[in-house]
N, C-alpha and C positions, 0 to 999 in steps of 0.2 A: 734850632733844628726843626725842620718841618716834618710832620708825620703824615703818611698817606695810608689809606686803607688799600689792601691788596686782595685780589681774588685768589682763590686756590691756584688757578692757571697761572697767574702772574708769579706766584711763589715758585712754582715748578719751572717756569721760564728762567727765573733768576738762578735756580739750581743748575739748569742746563748751561746757562752762561758761565757759571763757575767751573763746570766740567770742561767746557771749551777752553777757557782761560788757563786751566791747569794742564791741558793737553790730553788728558784721558781721565776716565772715572777712577781708574786705579791710582793715578797720580794725585787726584784730589782726596781721595780716601786716605792716602798716606799723609798728605799735608794736614788733614784735619784729625788724624789719629783714630779713624773709624775703619771698620772692615770694608773692603770693596764689595763683599756680598751684601752687607747691610745697605750700602749706598745703592747698589743695584736694585734691591727690594724697595727702597724709598722711591727711586726714579720710576719703577714699574708700578708704583702705588700698592704694593703688596704689604708694605709697613707704613706706618704713619711717620710724618716728619717729626723728629725728636727735637727737644729744646736745643740739644747741642748743634744739630744741623742748621736750625733757625738762627742760633747765635752766630754761627760762621757767616750766615747770609745777612746779618744785621737786621733780623726780622724777629719781632716778638708776637707771640700768640695771645690773642685777647678772645675771651669767651664771653658772650652776651646771652642773656635769657630774655626773650621778648614774649609778652602776653597780650592777648586782647584785653579790653576793659571788663570782660566778664570773668568772674572767678569760676574755677573748675569746682566740680562737686566731688 
């Protein structure tokens, strides 16, 4: 299995494709067992993508901390 890094925009594109494939946001929410209101909020970026939604999209969230070579004080 090959892993690829996705931008936030690409994640939302995959979500929109899932909505289209399901026929509607309400249908997708029902399939995934989440509320249509929550899915709408995620699509409008009023709420963050949950691990549940990411799991259905076969996407894993990875957090990285990056620093310059200078230590903060």
